[in-house]
C-alpha positions as CSV (number, residue, x, y, z in Angstrom):
1,M,6.3,-25.2,19.7
2,P,7.0,-28.4,17.6
3,Y,4.6,-30.2,20.0
4,I,1.9,-27.5,19.6
5,S,2.2,-27.6,15.8
6,Q,1.0,-31.2,15.7
7,Y,-2.4,-30.1,17.2
8,V,-2.9,-26.5,16.3
9,G,-2.9,-25.2,12.7
10,M,-2.6,-21.5,11.9
11,V,-3.7,-19.8,8.6
12,F,-2.3,-16.3,8.2
13,Q,-4.2,-13.3,6.9
14,S,-1.9,-13.1,3.8
15,P,-1.3,-16.5,2.2
16,D,2.0,-15.3,0.8
17,D,3.4,-15.2,4.3
18,Q,3.3,-19.0,4.6
19,L,3.6,-20.4,1.0
20,F,7.2,-21.1,0.0
21,C,7.2,-24.3,-2.2
22,N,7.0,-24.2,-6.0
23,S,4.1,-26.6,-6.4
24,V,0.8,-27.1,-4.6
25,R,1.7,-30.8,-3.9
26,D,5.0,-29.8,-2.3
27,E,3.4,-27.1,-0.2
28,I,0.8,-29.3,1.3
29,S,3.2,-32.3,1.6
30,F,5.7,-30.2,3.6
31,G,4.1,-30.5,7.0
32,P,3.2,-34.3,6.9
33,E,6.7,-35.0,5.6
34,N,8.2,-33.3,8.6
35,L,6.0,-35.5,10.8
36,G,7.7,-38.5,9.2
37,L,4.5,-39.9,7.7
38,P,4.6,-42.7,5.0
39,P,4.4,-41.5,1.4
40,A,1.0,-43.2,0.9
41,E,-0.4,-41.4,3.9
42,I,1.0,-38.1,2.7
43,T,-0.5,-38.5,-0.8
44,K,-3.8,-39.3,0.8
45,R,-3.8,-36.3,3.0
46,V,-2.8,-33.9,0.1
47,E,-5.7,-35.1,-2.0
48,E,-8.2,-35.0,0.9
49,A,-7.1,-31.5,1.9
50,L,-7.3,-30.1,-1.6
51,T,-10.8,-31.6,-2.1
52,Q,-12.0,-30.0,1.2
53,V,-11.0,-26.6,0.0
54,G,-12.3,-27.0,-3.6
55,L,-9.0,-27.3,-5.3
56,G,-9.0,-31.0,-6.3
57,G,-6.6,-31.6,-9.2
58,F,-4.4,-28.6,-8.4
59,E,-1.5,-30.7,-7.2
60,E,0.9,-29.8,-10.0
61,R,0.0,-26.1,-10.2
62,Q,2.7,-23.6,-9.4
63,T,1.9,-21.6,-6.2
64,A,3.2,-18.4,-7.8
65,R,0.7,-18.7,-10.6
66,L,-2.4,-19.0,-8.4
67,S,-4.8,-16.2,-7.7
68,G,-5.0,-14.6,-4.2
69,G,-8.0,-16.6,-3.3
70,Q,-6.5,-19.9,-4.6
71,K,-3.4,-19.2,-2.5
72,Q,-5.6,-18.8,0.5
73,R,-7.2,-22.1,0.0
74,V,-3.8,-23.8,-0.5
75,A,-2.7,-22.3,2.8
76,I,-5.8,-23.7,4.6
77,A,-5.3,-27.1,2.9
78,S,-1.6,-27.2,4.1
79,Q,-2.9,-26.9,7.7
80,L,-5.6,-29.5,7.2
81,A,-3.1,-32.0,6.0
82,M,-1.5,-31.8,9.4
83,G,-4.7,-33.2,11.0
84,P,-5.1,-30.4,13.6
85,V,-7.3,-30.5,16.7
86,V,-7.6,-26.7,16.7
87,L,-7.6,-24.6,13.5
88,A,-6.9,-20.9,13.9
89,L,-7.6,-18.6,10.9
90,D,-7.0,-15.0,10.4
91,E,-9.5,-13.5,8.0
92,P,-9.9,-16.8,6.0
93,V,-12.4,-15.6,3.5
94,S,-11.1,-12.0,3.0
95,Q,-9.6,-12.8,-0.5
96,L,-12.3,-15.2,-1.8
97,D,-15.1,-14.8,-4.2
98,P,-18.6,-15.8,-3.0
99,S,-18.3,-19.3,-4.4
100,G,-14.9,-19.8,-2.8
101,T,-16.2,-18.3,0.4
102,A,-19.1,-20.8,0.5
103,E,-16.7,-23.7,-0.1
104,I,-14.5,-22.5,2.8
105,I,-17.4,-21.9,5.2
106,K,-18.7,-25.4,4.3
107,C,-15.3,-26.9,4.9
108,L,-15.0,-25.1,8.3
109,D,-18.5,-26.3,9.2
110,D,-17.6,-29.9,8.3
111,L,-14.4,-29.7,10.4
112,K,-16.4,-28.4,13.2
113,Q,-18.9,-31.3,12.9
114,R,-15.9,-33.7,13.0
115,G,-14.9,-32.2,16.4
116,I,-12.1,-29.8,15.3
117,T,-12.2,-26.5,17.2
118,I,-12.3,-23.5,14.9
119,V,-11.1,-20.0,16.0
120,L,-11.2,-17.3,13.4
121,V,-10.8,-13.6,13.1
122,E,-13.1,-12.1,10.5
123,H,-14.6,-8.7,9.6
124,R,-16.9,-10.2,7.0
125,V,-19.4,-11.3,9.7
126,N,-22.3,-12.0,7.4
127,D,-20.2,-14.9,5.8
128,V,-19.3,-16.6,9.0
129,I,-22.2,-15.9,11.4
130,G,-24.0,-19.1,10.4
131,I,-21.2,-21.4,11.7
132,V,-20.1,-19.7,14.9
133,D,-21.2,-20.7,18.4
134,R,-19.5,-17.9,20.3
135,V,-18.6,-14.3,19.4
136,M,-15.7,-12.4,21.0
137,V,-15.0,-8.8,20.4
138,M,-11.6,-7.3,21.1
139,D,-10.5,-3.7,21.5
140,R,-6.9,-2.5,22.1
141,G,-5.7,-5.9,23.1
142,S,-8.5,-6.7,25.5
143,V,-11.6,-8.9,25.2
144,V,-14.6,-6.6,25.7
145,L,-17.4,-9.1,24.8
146,D,-17.6,-12.9,24.9
147,I,-21.1,-14.2,24.3
148,D,-23.1,-17.0,22.7
149,R,-24.3,-16.2,19.2
150,K,-28.0,-16.2,20.3
151,D,-27.3,-13.4,22.6
152,L,-25.9,-11.0,19.9
153,P,-29.0,-8.7,19.7
154,A,-28.6,-7.5,23.2
155,H,-25.1,-6.4,22.5
156,T,-25.2,-4.6,19.2
157,G,-24.3,-1.3,20.9
158,V,-20.8,-2.7,21.5
159,F,-20.4,-3.4,17.8
160,K,-21.6,0.1,16.8
161,A,-19.4,1.8,19.4
162,L,-16.3,0.2,18.0
163,G,-17.2,0.8,14.4
164,L,-17.9,-2.9,13.7
165,K,-20.5,-4.4,11.3
166,V,-23.6,-5.8,13.0
167,P,-24.5,-9.1,11.2
168,D,-27.5,-8.6,8.9
169,A,-29.3,-11.6,10.3
170,V,-29.1,-10.0,13.8
171,Q,-30.5,-6.7,12.6
172,I,-33.3,-8.4,10.7
173,A,-34.2,-10.6,13.7
174,G,-34.2,-7.5,16.0
175,A,-36.4,-5.6,13.6
176,V,-38.9,-8.4,13.4
177,C,-39.1,-8.5,17.2
178,S,-39.5,-4.8,17.4
179,E,-42.1,-4.5,14.6
180,W,-44.4,-7.3,15.9
181,S,-43.6,-6.8,19.6
182,M,-42.2,-10.3,19.8
183,E,-40.1,-11.5,22.6
184,W,-36.6,-12.4,21.5
185,T,-35.7,-16.1,21.4
186,G,-32.3,-17.6,20.7
187,T,-33.6,-19.7,17.8
188,L,-34.9,-16.7,15.8
189,I,-31.5,-15.7,14.6
190,D,-31.0,-19.3,13.4
191,E,-34.2,-19.1,11.3
192,V,-33.1,-15.7,9.8
193,I,-29.6,-17.1,8.9
194,K,-31.3,-19.8,6.9
195,L,-32.9,-17.1,4.7
196,K,-29.3,-15.8,3.8
197,P,-30.4,-12.2,4.2
198,S,-27.0,-10.8,3.2
199,K,-27.9,-11.7,-0.4
200,Q,-31.2,-9.9,-0.4
201,G,-30.2,-6.4,0.7
202,F,-27.9,-4.4,2.9
203,F,-28.3,-2.1,5.9
204,G,-26.7,1.3,6.1
205,C,-25.8,1.6,2.5
206,E,-24.9,5.0,1.2
207,S,-26.3,6.0,-2.2
208,P,-24.0,4.7,-4.9
209,A,-21.9,7.4,-6.5
210,G,-23.0,8.1,-10.0
211,N,-21.5,10.0,-12.9
212,N,-21.2,13.7,-12.2
213,G,-24.3,14.4,-14.4
214,G,-22.3,16.7,-16.7
215,K,-20.8,16.0,-20.1
216,K,-19.0,12.6,-20.1
217,R,-15.3,12.8,-20.7
218,R,-13.4,9.6,-21.3
219,V,-10.6,9.1,-18.8
220,A,-9.2,5.8,-20.1
221,S,-10.2,3.4,-22.9
222,L,-9.2,-0.2,-23.7
223,R,-10.0,-1.9,-27.0
224,D,-9.9,-5.6,-27.6
225,I,-7.1,-6.2,-25.0
226,S,-5.7,-9.6,-24.6
227,F,-2.9,-10.7,-22.2
228,A,-1.2,-14.0,-21.2
229,Y,1.5,-14.6,-18.5
230,P,4.7,-16.2,-19.7
231,G,4.2,-20.0,-19.9
232,A,0.5,-19.8,-19.2
233,R,-1.7,-22.3,-21.1
234,E,-4.3,-19.7,-21.9
235,A,-4.7,-16.0,-21.9
236,S,-5.7,-14.2,-18.7
237,L,-7.6,-11.5,-20.6
238,K,-9.4,-12.2,-23.9
239,G,-10.6,-9.3,-26.0
240,V,-11.5,-6.9,-23.2
241,S,-12.9,-3.5,-24.1
242,L,-13.7,-0.8,-21.5
243,D,-14.3,2.9,-21.4
244,I,-13.9,4.8,-18.1
245,Y,-15.4,8.2,-17.8
246,N,-15.0,11.0,-15.3
247,G,-17.1,10.4,-12.2
248,D,-17.0,6.7,-12.6
249,I,-16.5,4.4,-9.6
250,I,-16.3,0.9,-11.1
251,A,-16.3,-2.3,-9.2
252,I,-14.7,-5.3,-11.0
253,M,-16.2,-8.6,-9.7
254,G,-15.8,-12.2,-10.7
255,R,-14.4,-15.5,-9.4
256,N,-10.8,-15.9,-8.3
257,G,-8.7,-16.2,-11.4
258,S,-11.2,-14.5,-13.7
259,G,-8.7,-11.7,-14.7
260,K,-9.7,-8.9,-12.3
261,S,-6.3,-8.1,-11.0
262,T,-4.7,-8.5,-14.4
263,L,-7.1,-5.9,-15.8
264,L,-6.0,-3.5,-13.2
265,S,-2.4,-4.1,-14.0
266,I,-3.1,-3.3,-17.6
267,L,-4.7,0.0,-16.7
268,A,-1.8,0.8,-14.5
269,G,0.7,0.0,-17.3
270,L,2.4,-2.7,-15.2
271,N,1.7,-5.4,-17.8
272,Q,1.8,-5.0,-21.5
273,P,-1.0,-6.7,-23.6
274,I,-0.2,-9.1,-26.4
275,S,-2.8,-7.4,-28.5
276,G,-5.3,-4.5,-28.5
277,S,-5.0,-0.8,-28.0
278,A,-5.4,1.6,-25.1
279,D,-5.6,5.3,-24.5
280,M,-5.2,7.0,-21.1
281,N,-6.4,10.6,-21.3
282,G,-4.8,11.0,-24.7
283,L,-1.3,9.7,-23.6
284,G,-1.0,7.2,-26.3
285,S,-1.9,3.6,-27.4
286,L,-0.6,0.1,-27.1
287,K,0.5,-0.1,-30.7
288,G,3.9,0.7,-29.2
289,R,4.8,0.1,-25.6
290,W,2.3,1.7,-23.3
291,H,3.7,2.8,-19.9
292,G,0.4,3.7,-18.3
293,S,0.0,7.2,-17.0
294,T,2.9,7.8,-14.5
295,G,1.8,10.5,-12.1
296,R,-1.8,10.2,-13.3
297,T,-2.6,6.7,-12.1
298,G,-2.3,5.3,-8.6
299,M,-2.6,1.6,-7.9
300,V,-3.0,-0.2,-4.6
301,F,-2.1,-3.9,-4.7
302,Q,-4.1,-6.7,-3.1
303,N,-1.0,-7.4,-0.8
304,P,0.1,-4.1,0.7
305,D,3.5,-5.6,1.7
306,L,4.5,-5.4,-1.9
307,Q,4.4,-1.6,-1.8
308,L,6.0,-0.9,1.6
309,F,9.7,-0.3,1.9
310,E,10.3,2.8,4.0
311,D,11.1,2.7,7.7
312,S,8.1,4.7,8.9
313,V,4.6,5.5,8.0
314,W,5.4,9.1,7.5
315,A,8.3,8.3,5.1
316,E,6.0,6.1,3.1
317,L,3.5,9.0,2.6
318,E,6.4,11.3,1.6
319,F,8.2,9.1,-0.8
320,S,6.1,9.7,-4.0
321,Q,5.6,13.3,-3.2
322,K,9.4,13.8,-3.0
323,N,9.8,12.2,-6.4
324,L,7.2,14.5,-7.8
325,G,9.0,17.6,-6.4
326,V,6.3,18.6,-3.9
327,D,7.4,21.3,-1.6
328,K,8.1,20.2,2.0
329,V,5.4,22.5,3.5
330,L,2.8,21.1,1.1
331,R,4.0,17.5,1.9
332,T,3.6,18.0,5.6
333,F,0.1,19.5,5.2
334,R,-0.8,16.6,2.8
335,N,0.5,13.9,5.1
336,S,-1.1,15.3,8.2
337,S,-4.5,15.3,6.4
338,L,-4.1,11.8,5.2
339,V,-3.0,10.5,8.6
340,G,-6.2,11.9,10.1
341,T,-8.6,10.8,7.5
342,L,-7.2,7.3,7.2
343,R,-7.1,6.8,11.0
344,L,-3.3,6.5,11.3
345,E,-2.9,8.9,14.2
346,G,0.0,8.0,16.5
347,L,1.5,5.6,13.9
348,E,3.5,8.2,11.9
349,R,6.9,7.0,13.2
350,I,6.1,3.3,13.4
351,P,7.7,0.9,10.8
352,P,4.9,-0.1,8.4
353,H,5.6,-3.8,8.7
354,A,5.0,-3.6,12.5
355,L,1.4,-2.7,11.8
356,S,-1.7,-4.9,11.3
357,S,-2.6,-5.9,7.8
358,G,-5.5,-3.5,7.7
359,Q,-3.3,-0.7,8.9
360,R,-0.7,-1.5,6.3
361,L,-3.3,-1.4,3.6
362,R,-4.4,2.1,4.8
363,V,-0.8,3.3,4.7
364,V,-0.4,2.2,1.1
365,I,-3.7,3.8,0.2
366,G,-2.5,7.0,1.8
367,A,0.8,6.8,-0.1
368,V,-1.0,6.4,-3.4
369,L,-3.5,9.3,-2.6
370,A,-0.5,11.5,-1.7
371,M,0.4,11.4,-5.4
372,A,-3.0,13.0,-6.3
373,P,-3.8,10.5,-9.0
374,R,-6.5,11.1,-11.6
375,L,-7.3,7.5,-12.0
376,L,-7.3,5.4,-8.8
377,L,-7.0,1.6,-9.0
378,L,-7.5,-0.6,-5.9
379,D,-7.3,-4.4,-5.6
380,E,-9.6,-5.6,-2.8
381,P,-9.3,-2.3,-0.8
382,T,-11.7,-3.4,2.0
383,T,-9.7,-6.5,3.0
384,G,-9.1,-6.5,6.8
385,Q,-11.0,-3.3,7.4
386,N,-13.9,-3.0,9.9
387,E,-17.2,-1.3,9.0
388,E,-16.0,2.2,10.3
389,N,-12.9,2.1,8.3
390,I,-14.6,1.0,5.2
391,C,-17.0,3.9,5.4
392,N,-14.2,6.3,6.1
393,L,-12.2,5.0,3.2
394,I,-15.1,5.6,0.9
395,R,-15.6,9.1,2.2
396,T,-11.9,9.9,1.9
397,I,-11.7,8.8,-1.8
398,R,-14.9,10.6,-2.7
399,N,-13.5,13.8,-1.1
400,E,-10.3,13.7,-3.2
401,S,-11.1,16.4,-5.7
402,G,-8.3,15.4,-8.1
403,I,-9.5,11.9,-8.7
404,E,-11.5,11.6,-11.9
405,A,-12.4,7.9,-11.7
406,V,-12.0,4.9,-9.5
407,V,-11.7,1.3,-10.5
408,F,-11.5,-1.5,-7.8
409,C,-11.7,-5.2,-7.5
410,T,-13.8,-6.8,-4.8
411,H,-15.6,-9.9,-3.8
412,D,-17.9,-8.0,-1.4
413,F,-21.4,-7.5,-2.9
414,E,-22.2,-4.9,-0.2
415,T,-19.1,-2.8,-1.0
416,A,-19.9,-2.9,-4.8
417,V,-23.5,-1.8,-4.2
418,R,-22.7,1.0,-1.7
419,F,-19.6,2.3,-3.4
420,S,-19.9,2.0,-7.2
421,N,-22.0,3.3,-10.0
422,R,-20.9,0.6,-12.4
423,V,-20.1,-3.1,-11.9
424,L,-17.9,-5.0,-14.4
425,L,-18.5,-8.7,-14.2
426,M,-15.6,-11.0,-15.4
427,R,-15.5,-14.6,-16.2
428,E,-12.5,-16.6,-17.5
429,G,-10.7,-13.4,-18.8
430,C,-13.8,-11.9,-20.5
431,V,-16.2,-9.1,-19.5
432,V,-19.6,-10.6,-19.4
433,A,-21.6,-7.7,-18.0
434,D,-21.1,-4.0,-17.5
435,G,-23.8,-1.7,-16.0
436,P,-25.3,-0.2,-12.8
437,A,-24.6,-2.3,-9.7
438,R,-28.1,-3.3,-8.9
439,E,-28.8,-4.4,-12.4
440,V,-25.7,-6.4,-12.9
441,L,-25.9,-8.0,-9.4
442,G,-29.6,-8.6,-9.6
């Protein structure tokens, strides 16, 4: 293993699984130091690796204070500093905003041009299709498809059968050939990719959920909220105001570090603002200490491991219901329903931490839905999910009759358009736009 580590770098799906040093410099220096490299060479590698992932100047930042996307880039940089011949990445852009994603994709493409072999697992196929040469599809531990990218159109049936997203560029190229009775050529997909179709529109989008059409009733309200983490140089939220109404499904978007997750934590009552006022369905304001809406608000964190602590999936689903005094018969009925709708069949007695990241996220979502919250808050709920699971998750949440409103953070334009009726755009702790998805996203 020590021998292999000099040639193969591995970036995990969750950056928290491989970051353990206090500072960014120490984190990226750790590997080269263990190789016995001279200090000058280590410093050079640290600077080059950070520049490659768009984090130049972050050497003295504390890793614990970075956003999820920034942590992901530090994890990639720590592997680049080792000078790998092969770089293996598990969902490398799943937690990045569009700008950060573009930087990582360019970085991977540059590494590819330098002769480094890139192997990546990714559900966001539109983001990575432009740099891959081969596509492999796996199902239940076996490789069911291994083809050149140019041959994708002939195998879209495999993607659909397994509930996977067919890249937009492939669908467009196929539609062009069909419409004009053209013969498929391998270069056509390359020409379509250059047009970046994923930014122009989406295939298979459901109609965005709108307000229920009846009289608007305010579910939650924030007024001029500001918040700063202890020791931070500047506030993470600056004068944020927001009204949430029944029937709303709000997507919060913005670059990594713009304050999206912090805003969710305020709505959940997990963090207390330094100024401003809030009201949750008449439960009180922040002039005193606001404790959110226990029993009324459910929150799913970006990292599901922070919410998993029971020894089985079934126990996770039962935990909150037991605390709320739900009858055992009702708990069993509720759990069985959630197991089915969230595609967790056969996993009921499995320890949650033995599951894949995507499955763990669905377990947490199920545990939160089991509480029957009125306001549902989700931080990057589609991370690690394939197309079928995303659609199923959307249907499940929409069918939960007790949920009055949903607020979720996402970097995925397609998810925002197909799922939300409002998009809240944030920049540097401020709300800079709030309106219908297609208007805000243009």
